[in-house]
DOFI-831840 format. One line per 3 residues: their letters; for each residue x, y, z of C-alpha. Coordinates in pm, 1 decimal, padded with zeros to 6 digits. Last residue first. Layout:
residues N
a> X,Y,Z | ...
END
This chain:
residues 424
kkl> 01603.5,02224.5,02482.1 | 01605.7,02527.8,02304.3 | 01586.8,02507.7,01898.6
lfe> 01179.4,02470.1,01913.4 | 01239.9,02829.5,02165.0 | 01408.5,03017.8,01858.6
rll> 01212.7,02844.4,01574.3 | 00869.1,02957.1,01771.4 | 01044.5,03313.7,01795.4
kfd> 01101.3,03336.0,01437.4 | 00742.6,03196.8,01342.1 | 00602.0,03483.9,01531.7
apm> 00217.0,03392.2,01637.8 | 00270.2,03569.1,02031.4 | 00432.0,03437.8,02278.3
ess> 00337.9,03247.6,02679.4 | 00552.0,02951.4,02770.3 | 00308.1,02688.0,02958.6
lie> 00375.3,02527.6,03306.3 | 00052.8,02581.2,03413.4 | 00056.9,02476.9,03823.4
kes> -00141.8,02192.4,03935.4 | -00498.8,02203.6,04148.8 | -00719.7,02022.0,03880.2
vqe> -00474.7,01786.3,03762.7 | -00590.1,01485.8,03982.8 | -00962.1,01594.1,03966.6
laa> -00948.6,01564.4,03611.3 | -00812.7,01241.3,03581.4 | -01059.7,01122.9,03888.2
plp> -01374.7,01211.7,03730.7 | -01513.1,01591.3,03788.3 | -01870.8,01641.5,03948.3
vsr> -02098.1,01884.6,03752.1 | -02297.9,02134.3,03979.4 | -02596.8,02264.1,03899.9
klt> -02777.8,02537.9,03713.9 | -02767.4,02370.8,03355.0 | -02624.8,02615.4,03129.4
hel> -02364.0,02777.3,03382.2 | -02298.9,02416.7,03492.9 | -02261.0,02337.3,03170.9
ter> -02021.1,02614.3,03054.9 | -01791.3,02554.6,03381.0 | -01765.6,02169.3,03343.6
fka> -01666.2,02192.0,02980.9 | -01415.4,01871.0,03047.4 | -01644.2,01729.9,03274.9
pha> -01861.6,01671.2,02969.8 | -01629.4,01400.3,02856.8 | -01514.3,01489.2,02486.6
tcl> -01579.3,01355.2,02133.6 | -01966.5,01183.6,02188.4 | -02028.2,01153.1,01839.8
fvg> -02394.1,01112.4,01703.7 | -02557.1,00769.1,01569.0 | -02911.6,00809.5,01415.7
tes> -03137.5,00538.8,01304.7 | -03344.7,00635.0,01017.8 | -03759.3,00592.5,00958.5
edl> -03815.3,00887.3,01126.4 | -03599.5,01143.5,00961.5 | -03341.8,01255.5,01109.7
nts> -03205.1,01627.1,00996.4 | -03313.0,01807.7,01339.3 | -03197.0,01563.1,01574.3
lak> -02889.3,01542.1,01403.8 | -02793.6,01871.9,01393.9 | -02891.6,01890.2,01761.1
wal> -02747.5,01561.9,01850.3 | -02395.5,01725.6,01694.3 | -02430.7,02006.7,01886.8
ash> -02489.5,01836.7,02195.2 | -02093.3,01645.8,02129.4 | -01942.9,01949.8,02135.8
pda> -02118.5,02108.8,02408.3 | -02031.8,01810.1,02639.3 | -02328.9,01621.4,02702.0
lyg> -02519.4,01482.0,02989.4 | -02786.9,01221.5,02904.6 | -03091.9,01183.7,03133.6
qad> -03377.4,01294.3,02904.3 | -03380.0,01630.4,03068.6 | -03005.5,01647.8,03030.4
lar> -03017.0,01621.0,02663.8 | -03246.0,01902.6,02623.4 | -03084.6,02142.9,02825.3
iag> -02720.1,02062.9,02638.4 | -02946.7,02091.9,02352.9 | -03102.3,02463.2,02434.6
std> -02725.7,02540.6,02492.1 | -02611.7,02410.3,02114.5 | -02892.9,02608.3,01969.1
ads> -02786.6,02934.5,02153.4 | -02442.4,02890.1,02087.3 | -02548.7,02820.0,01687.5
iaf> -02496.1,02548.3,01458.8 | -02395.4,02554.2,01164.3 | -02520.2,02245.5,00935.2
stl> -02275.5,02021.6,00681.7 | -02437.4,01748.1,00457.8 | -02242.2,01438.2,00309.9
ldr> -02344.6,01106.7,00163.5 | -02555.8,01201.6,-00119.7 | -02316.5,01523.4,-00219.4
lpl> -01984.9,01339.4,-00112.7 | -02031.2,01078.0,-00359.7 | -01714.5,00859.0,-00324.0
ghr> -01473.9,00809.4,-00631.2 | -01181.6,00778.2,-00481.6 | -00985.8,01024.8,-00658.0
qel> -01173.3,01337.9,-00709.0 | -01465.2,01233.9,-00423.2 | -01196.1,01122.7,-00150.7
elv> -00951.8,01371.1,-00241.0 | -01215.4,01628.6,-00144.3 | -01226.4,01507.0,00199.8
rpf> -00859.7,01507.7,00243.2 | -00888.0,01840.2,00142.5 | -01104.3,01879.1,00412.5
nnp> -00813.8,01773.1,00678.6 | -00682.4,02082.0,00732.5 | -00991.9,02290.0,00829.7
lsi> -00924.6,02675.5,00766.3 | -01211.0,02792.4,00977.2 | -01149.1,02652.3,01307.5
dma> -01326.3,02715.2,01633.5 | -01422.7,02325.3,01666.2 | -01221.5,02291.0,01991.2
ntl> -01373.5,02584.1,02150.0 | -01755.5,02439.4,02118.5 | -01922.3,02750.3,02321.9
tav> -01795.7,02975.6,02027.9 | -01527.5,03194.6,01960.8 | -01536.7,03313.1,01612.2
tpr> -01257.5,03292.3,01307.1 | -01226.4,03509.4,01065.2 | -01375.8,03377.9,00757.6
paw> -01274.9,03143.2,00490.1 | -01401.7,03140.4,00142.2 | -01433.2,02854.7,-00026.6
igs> -01711.2,02900.3,-00288.9 | -01914.8,02561.3,-00414.3 | -02248.6,02731.2,-00284.6
dlf> -02436.5,02518.6,-00041.3 | -02116.4,02288.2,00043.8 | -01850.3,02622.7,00042.7
rpv> -02067.1,02751.7,00269.7 | -02122.9,02415.3,00495.9 | -01778.4,02411.1,00520.8
tdn> -01658.6,02738.1,00599.8 | -01899.5,02746.3,00936.9 | -01748.8,02881.5,01182.9
rnt> -02087.5,03004.4,01354.3 | -02054.8,02634.8,01475.0 | -02031.6,02281.1,01289.8
aai> -02234.5,01958.4,01260.9 | -02093.7,01752.2,00944.7 | -02347.2,01469.4,00922.1
mrk> -02283.2,01190.8,00779.8 | -02485.8,00913.5,00516.6 | -02633.7,00594.9,00504.7
mpl> -02385.2,00385.2,00600.2 | -02272.5,00047.5,00628.6 | -01867.0,00041.9,00605.8
gia> -01728.5,-00100.8,00335.3 | -01387.0,00010.5,00210.7 | -01504.4,00320.1,00116.7
hai> -01780.1,00383.5,00401.5 | -01465.7,00367.1,00697.6 | -01308.6,00641.8,00436.0
lga> -01581.0,00858.7,00505.4 | -01606.7,00824.5,00912.1 | -01206.8,00882.5,00895.7
tvn> -01241.1,01213.7,00671.8 | -01565.7,01306.4,00942.1 | -01305.5,01277.0,01212.3
gfn> -01027.0,01438.5,01066.0 | -01237.0,01750.8,01005.0 | -01053.3,02004.2,01151.0
gsp> -01389.6,02127.9,01322.0 | -01641.1,01879.9,01299.4 | -01880.4,01760.3,01546.6
vsf> -02022.1,01417.8,01351.6 | -02363.9,01271.8,01296.8 | -02349.7,00920.8,01165.3
vpe> -02683.7,00803.0,00980.5 | -02720.7,00424.7,01046.2 | -02750.6,00172.5,00763.4
tgq> -02891.3,-00088.7,01027.7 | -02879.9,-00446.6,00901.9 | -02755.8,-00628.7,01199.3
plr> -02877.3,-00427.8,01506.9 | -02675.6,-00190.3,01609.7 | -02327.0,-00284.8,01817.5
ava> -02146.7,-00317.2,01547.5 | -02256.8,-00049.2,01356.2 | -02086.8,00156.7,01596.7
efy> -01764.4,-00080.2,01629.5 | -01704.2,00018.9,01244.8 | -01733.9,00386.9,01305.1
ycv> -01432.4,00332.4,01606.7 | -01153.0,00163.1,01327.2 | -01199.9,00463.4,01128.9
qal> -01013.1,00671.0,01364.2 | -00720.9,00452.2,01390.3 | -00665.8,00591.5,01046.9
lra> -00660.6,00943.1,01103.5 | -00405.3,00932.0,01382.4 | -00142.8,00744.1,01099.6
vni> -00206.4,00986.6,00827.8 | -00066.5,01249.3,01092.3 | -00191.1,01620.0,00985.8
sna> -00432.6,01485.3,01230.7 | -00178.5,01630.2,01485.9 | 00062.2,01482.7,01599.9
snl> 00297.3,01624.4,01371.6 | 00682.6,01560.0,01338.7 | 01036.0,01699.8,01323.4
glm> 01399.6,01545.4,01360.7 | 01487.8,01862.9,01544.8 | 01837.9,01980.5,01312.2
kvl> 01637.2,01804.9,00985.3 | 01276.1,01955.0,01012.3 | 01453.3,02294.3,01106.7
ald> 01679.9,02269.2,00825.0 | 01380.5,02174.2,00584.6 | 01143.9,02502.7,00724.9
dfs> 00852.6,02402.9,00570.2 | 00781.0,02206.7,00821.8 | 00791.6,02478.6,01062.2
rkv> 00566.4,02695.2,00885.0 | 00264.1,02411.2,00889.2 | 00320.3,02449.6,01258.3
lqq> 00275.4,02823.7,01255.3 | -00026.1,02786.5,01035.4 | -00173.9,02522.4,01247.0
cad> -00105.7,02824.6,01571.4 | -00263.1,03079.4,01395.1 | -00553.3,02900.0,01276.0
fdd> -00615.4,02790.2,01637.1 | -00633.2,03188.9,01724.2 | -00359.6,03432.0,01834.9
kia> -00175.5,03516.8,02187.6 | 00015.1,03151.4,02160.5 | 00053.0,02940.4,02464.7
vtr> 00323.6,02718.8,02471.6 | 00358.0,02357.8,02609.7 | 00677.8,02198.2,02644.0
ins> 00647.2,01774.9,02736.8 | 00931.7,01617.6,02761.5 | 00931.2,01637.6,03131.8
glt> 00667.3,01912.1,03230.0 | 00309.0,01739.0,03302.3 | 00091.7,02062.0,03377.4
cfl> -00027.8,02201.5,03051.3 | -00175.7,01863.7,02928.4 | -00434.3,01854.7,03140.3
keq> -00484.6,02141.1,03298.6 | -00514.4,02328.1,02991.8 | -00873.0,02089.4,02902.9
lpt> -00936.0,02195.8,03236.8 | -00934.9,02591.7,03231.5 | -01105.1,02561.5,02877.3
vkg> -00955.7,02608.5,02566.9 | -00934.9,02959.9,02388.7 | -00784.2,03160.1,02682.3
qpy> -00396.6,03128.1,02485.9 | -00462.7,02953.5,02136.5 | -00227.4,02623.3,02149.3
lvv> 00113.1,02512.3,02093.9 | 00208.4,02166.3,02230.6 | 00598.4,02088.0,02184.8
vdi> 00640.0,01714.4,02227.8 | 01003.8,01589.3,02267.7 | 01076.6,01194.1,02185.3
gpq> 01353.5,00963.4,02203.6 | 01218.0,00793.5,02497.6 | 00894.0,00842.5,02599.1
dyf> 00847.1,01028.4,02939.3 | 00461.4,01139.6,02801.0 | 00456.2,01029.8,02438.8
ala> 00072.9,00898.1,02443.4 | -00022.7,01197.8,02712.0 | 00082.1,01480.2,02555.6
vaa> -00085.5,01395.7,02213.8 | -00433.8,01311.9,02416.6 | -00426.7,01640.6,02587.9
gtd> -00297.7,01837.8,02330.2 | -00586.9,01673.7,02089.5 | -00804.6,01782.1,02331.8
gst> -00881.9,02192.7,02332.0 | -00777.4,02381.8,02018.9 | -00436.0,02204.6,01971.3
atl> -00124.6,02224.8,01712.3 | 00146.0,01984.7,01721.1 | 00563.3,01958.2,01711.8
itt> 00647.8,01645.8,01767.6 | 00993.6,01627.1,01807.3 | 01215.1,01333.5,01728.4
qrg> 01540.4,01198.1,01817.0 | 01609.4,00839.5,01628.4 | 01610.8,00554.8,01803.0
anf> 01442.5,00312.1,01461.1 | 01178.0,00572.9,01449.2 | 00904.8,00323.1,01310.0
gal> 00861.0,00135.6,01631.3 | 00792.1,00404.0,01838.1 | 00627.2,00571.8,01581.0
cqa> 00339.6,00333.1,01517.1 | 00299.6,00291.7,01941.7 | 00252.2,00677.3,01901.5
mfr> 00019.7,00705.5,01602.5 | -00222.2,00434.4,01780.7 | -00183.8,00627.0,02135.9
agf> -00288.5,00989.5,01956.6 | -00529.9,00854.8,01684.7 | -00742.8,00686.5,01992.6
dkf> -00670.8,00930.5,02217.5 | -00801.5,01191.0,02040.5 | -01199.6,01103.1,02130.0
als> -01121.8,01319.4,02419.5 | -01081.1,01176.9,02838.4 | -00721.8,01208.0,02815.9
pgh> -00637.9,00861.0,02943.0 | -00933.6,00725.2,02709.8 | -01290.5,00687.6,02792.3
fle> -01400.0,00987.5,02564.2 | -01534.5,00841.8,02272.5 | -01859.0,00750.7,02373.1
lah> -02094.6,00686.7,02039.1 | -02389.5,00824.2,02111.9 | -02759.4,00666.8,01992.4
vqk> -03052.2,00810.3,01854.6 | -03373.7,00655.8,01753.6 | -03566.7,00502.8,02062.0
sva> -03418.4,00751.7,02287.7 | -03008.6,00810.7,02417.7 | -02927.4,00481.3,02372.9
vlp> -02550.1,00420.0,02433.6 | -02275.0,00298.8,02242.1 | -01952.4,00249.3,02483.3
lpf> -01573.5,00227.5,02403.1 | -01410.7,00102.6,02633.8 | -01030.2,00152.1,02714.5
dfa> -00711.6,-00001.0,02642.7 | -00710.4,00102.1,02222.5 | -00366.2,00222.5,02195.5
kev> -00179.7,-00093.4,02361.3 | -00426.9,-00335.8,02188.0 | -00387.8,-00195.8,01832.1
cgq> -00014.2,-00175.6,01853.7 | 00042.2,-00505.1,01956.5 | -00211.7,-00608.4,01646.7
lvd> 00020.3,-00390.1,01410.5 | 00313.4,-00621.9,01485.8 | 00181.8,-00955.5,01496.3
atm> -00049.3,-00907.8,01210.1 | 00282.5,-00742.8,01023.4 | 00338.2,-00423.2,00916.8
adg> 00393.9,-00257.0,00570.1 | 00266.4,-00519.9,00442.3 | -00060.6,-00322.3,00364.1
vlh> -00131.3,-00022.5,00595.0 | -00500.7,-00025.5,00525.8 | -00621.1,-00362.1,00464.1
qll> -00397.3,-00408.6,00814.8 | -00573.7,-00152.6,00973.8 | -00889.0,-00251.8,00954.6
its> -00803.8,-00611.9,01045.5 | -00618.2,-00483.0,01344.6 | -00974.5,-00337.6,01408.1
rsv> -01169.7,-00630.6,01388.8 | -00913.7,-00802.6,01647.7 | -00932.6,-00470.7,01877.9
fdm> -01321.2,-00419.0,01865.2 | -01427.3,-00804.9,01910.8 | -01550.9,-00975.4,01603.8
ell> -01912.5,-00980.0,01474.8 | -01860.6,-00691.8,01260.2 | -01595.5,-00837.0,01073.5
aqv> -01832.2,-01111.9,00956.1 | -02070.6,-00888.6,00871.0 | -01781.3,-00693.1,00674.8
gel> -01685.8,-01043.9,00446.7 | -01516.4,-00883.1,00164.3 | -01304.2,-00514.4,00215.9
pvl> -01396.3,-00263.2,00001.3 | -01065.8,-00130.1,-00187.0 | -00911.3,00214.1,-00095.0
qep> -00632.7,00298.7,-00302.4 | -00313.4,00541.7,-00314.4 | -00412.4,00588.6,00069.8
ffl> -00329.7,00975.1,00215.1 | -00096.6,01199.6,00298.1 | -00138.0,01582.2,00361.2
gqg> 00082.2,01797.0,00118.0 | 00257.2,02071.1,00303.8 | 00450.0,02158.2,00000.0
kgl> 00626.1,01852.0,-00008.3 | 00478.1,01579.8,00258.0 | 00328.5,01644.0,00612.7
gtv> 00408.0,01394.5,00897.8 | 00743.7,01243.6,00818.9 | 00769.4,00941.8,01026.1
vaq> 00393.5,00841.6,00961.3 | 00419.2,00897.5,00613.8 | 00749.7,00681.9,00586.0
pft> 00589.8,00405.8,00803.0 | 00286.7,00410.2,00552.3 | 00483.0,00382.2,00256.0
vkq> 00536.1,00661.3,00033.5 | 00497.1,00797.8,-00329.5 | 00530.8,01240.5,-00403.9
eth> 00438.9,01211.9,-00757.7 | 00104.8,01326.5,-00636.2 | 00214.1,01679.6,-00506.0
sin> -00070.6,01813.1,-00316.4 | -00231.4,01448.1,-00240.8 | 00086.1,01337.0,-00127.0
iyq> 00063.3,00947.2,-00163.9 | 00057.6,00653.7,00011.2 | 00080.3,00331.8,-00107.1
m> 00005.4,00029.5,00017.0
END
């Protein structure tokens, strides 16, 4: 199996090369050159999660990893629960937040960490990543104290929740965190500029653990199959996905391309609605990013959307039939939090936003699954303000709530970042 740089298709690499390199020539994203439908999908759906995920990932990486090595990576990465909860007769919540960082990013970050440990051959590596909230903790915890790996996480100052910040900015050791005095899009641009600096890449062994890195993306394919496996046989659900950088949507569409039974997908965004407007008009017109209740989705330049288009242009996926996208306001998000709570289900703002988009656009004959991407307590302040009651903290958040933030601060200035990266 080869992976192509979708911006420079003459660049073709193996899966390990794509993982170690991170970004291709000209900031291009790596993507499978072929997506071949699986045989025996129903038999796959009857397997346990780890066994099925090993087969799915083997199908996507080819002979670049042996089955034994790949299974070991999957077992170590996916070692936490993955519940599908019935919220109503017609709608289910896929809870992706039971890993160490209490967010869906654990699937991709932990799988990538396992892969990189095997591919890196002892080379010193610096992981540089940007986060709008949850990626930072998932990456930091996945690589914490891992020999030969330094991690630098950029995040928009004041635009992640206090508990999100505590999870990844209190670790120290091989984890350095930087509060950028700008928005998440500026953080992403700093990461991309760093990869354009070939001298810096060589000196630091630079890599990225954003969903830029294809290992993270492929890991996310697996939980879509698990959702369908938990539903009655023959069900083709409608998935609703809270969408910022569009990695989660890309993974769901890859799952469908290789055979996952799925009727369609809803990409639910907030006021940062570049994609809904693009799908309506065909015009790509990003606007300045605005702050919302769903801060992890405050992104106007979604990194993964070129991969979504690649699925249509190279792999023939009928996006007009499969994908719709809707922007949900903060007022409707707050209303969704209250409505779900009244049904006995506590959801964080991002998950509630996905539920709102789903409940508004689901036919009576359809079964819906909305992705719950973060533990509600990570957004305790918002939930307590909205619901007028206290929200208890799980142990993982209680343990960090009083720890000191260790972050540096800087403007969105590449020269200053470069100097910081070279100081260890």
